[in-house]
C-alpha positions in Angstrom: 96.6 49.2 -13.8 100.1 49.1 -15.1 101.3 46.3 -17.4 103.9 44.0 -16.2 106.9 42.2 -17.8 109.5 39.7 -17.0 111.2 42.2 -14.6 108.1 43.6 -12.8 105.2 41.7 -11.4 102.0 42.4 -9.4 101.4 40.7 -6.1 98.9 41.6 -3.4 98.0 44.8 -5.2 101.6 46.0 -5.3 104.3 46.1 -7.9 107.5 44.2 -7.2 110.8 43.3 -8.9 109.9 39.9 -10.3 110.6 37.0 -8.0 111.6 39.3 -5.1 110.0 41.0 -2.1 111.5 44.3 -3.4 108.8 46.8 -4.2 109.0 48.8 -7.4 108.9 52.0 -5.3 112.3 51.0 -3.9 113.9 51.0 -7.3 112.1 54.2 -8.3 113.5 55.9 -5.2 117.0 54.5 -5.8 116.9 55.6 -9.5 115.7 59.1 -8.5 118.8 59.3 -6.2 120.9 58.6 -9.2 122.3 55.3 -7.8 123.8 53.2 -10.5 122.3 49.8 -11.2 125.4 48.1 -9.8 125.0 49.9 -6.5 121.3 49.0 -6.4 122.1 45.3 -6.9 124.7 45.5 -4.2 122.2 47.1 -1.8 119.5 44.6 -2.8 121.3 41.4 -3.7 118.0 39.4 -3.7 117.3 41.0 -7.1 119.7 38.4 -8.3 121.3 39.9 -11.4 122.2 43.2 -12.9 120.1 42.6 -16.0 117.0 42.4 -13.8 117.8 45.8 -12.3 118.2 47.3 -15.8 115.0 45.7 -16.9 113.1 47.1 -13.9 114.6 50.6 -14.6 113.6 50.3 -18.3 110.0 49.4 -17.1 110.0 52.5 -14.9 111.2 54.7 -17.8 108.7 53.1 -20.3 105.7 53.7 -18.0 106.3 57.1 -16.3 102.6 58.1 -16.0 101.6 54.8 -14.6 104.5 54.7 -12.2 103.6 58.2 -10.9 100.0 57.2 -10.5 101.0 54.1 -8.6 103.3 56.1 -6.3 100.6 58.6 -5.6 98.2 55.7 -4.7 100.8 54.3 -2.3 101.3 57.6 -0.7 97.6 58.1 -0.3 97.2 54.7 1.3 100.1 55.4 3.6 98.5 58.6 4.7 95.2 56.9 5.3 96.9 54.3 7.5 98.7 57.0 9.4 95.5 58.8 10.0 93.8 55.6 11.2 96.7 54.4 13.3 98.6 57.5 14.5 102.1 56.9 15.7 103.5 58.4 18.9 106.2 61.0 18.6 108.7 58.5 20.0 107.9 56.1 17.2 108.2 58.8 14.6 111.6 59.8 16.0 112.8 56.2 15.8 111.7 55.8 12.2 113.4 59.1 11.3 116.6 58.0 13.0 116.5 54.6 11.2 115.8 56.4 7.8 118.8 58.7 8.4 121.0 55.7 9.3 120.1 53.9 6.1 120.7 57.0 4.1 124.1 57.4 5.6 125.0 53.8 4.9 124.1 54.2 1.2 126.4 57.2 0.6 
């Protein structure tokens, strides 16, 4: 299990930006896309302040192996859920359209 700090906390078996419903995986993905912290805060204003975005990013950078392991575990869990509850092709298409729409809005 990864450590936590004032910027990242554990709830219900998941890692979150402290005091928010924003999963750490969201910040990891945004950071991997090279989005600047200011843009991340703008996209997720419930984080509250820019310093918290920087703190969570520092946490990600300070714990690369643990973060990778956590993301692998999340992916494995997602795959298990998908196998147990398969989605119809229509549902998959709707999710893909929604994902593309969100990606276009963040450009």
